[in-house]
C-alpha positions, 0 to 999 in steps of 0.5 A: 864425686864433685862436679864444678857447674860453670867456670871460675876465673882467677884474676889479679896481679903477677905473682898474686898466684893465679897459677899456682893456686889455679893449678891446685884447685883444679887438681881438687875439683877434677877438672881442667886447668887453663892458663891464658898466659901459656895459650896466648904464648903457645898460638903466638910461638912466642912469649908474652915478652916478645908479643908485647915488644913487637906488637905492644899491648893493646895488640896482645890484650885483645889477642888475649880476649879471644883466648879467653873466650874460646877457654870460656867456651870449653869444658867447664874448669879453672881458668888463670888470666894474666894481670891485665886481662880483668882491665879490659871491659869486654874480657870482664862481661865475658867472664861475667857471663859465663864464670865467677871470678874471683880476685886473687889479692895479694900484699904488694910486698908479697907480688915484689917479692915473687916478681922482682927475679922474674925478667919475664914481666914486660911491663916491669922492664922499667927504671923504678919495676917496684914502683911500677908494680905498686902503680899497676896495683892502685890503679887495678885494685878499683876493678879487680873490687868487681870480681864475684869474690875477693880472696885475700892471698896470703904469702906464708901460706901453702898451696895446699892451704890457699886451696882449701881456704879458696875452696870454702870460700867459693862454696859460700860465695856460690853454693851452687858452683860444686855440686856433689855426684854420686 
C-alpha cells in the first residue's frame, strides 16, 4: 500500500496532459484527483470561457487561487491546475508551501495538435491561435521552470507509459513523497 505524504500539483500549458496524466497518477497512488478548472466551473456554474468573457482574466485568476488554496487544504492528492495558475506569484507560493510542483513540459507542436480543435480555450480566441499559443509558451516557460520537477511529456507516449515515467521521476525527486505502508 502506498501513501502520498503531500500533494502533487501538475502545472503547464493547456494541452500538456495535466488532467489525463493527473487522473492516472492519482488512480495508481489511490489518492483523490482534483482539476482546479473543473472545480472553478462547478463553483461558478459557468465555463471558464464564460467567466473570462463576463469577468475577465484577472477576476478568474483570483478565483482560481482561492480554489487551489481550498484544494491544498483538503486531503492529500493530485491536483491539476489551469495553464496560467502558476504565473501568479501568490498561487505559486501557496503550492510551494504544501505540494511538490511538476511542470509537464510538452513540445509546442504536440500542444498545438491537442488544443487547436478545442473552442473552450479562451486565451486562444485570437486571429492567430497557434501564434498566441507559442507566445504564451515562450512567456510562461521561464516561470514554469521554477517548479520542483520538470517532466517531459512526450506526445507519442500512452497515458499509462507517461504515468509510469512520472511516478519514477517523483520517487527520484522526493524519496519521501510516496511512503510504502503495510
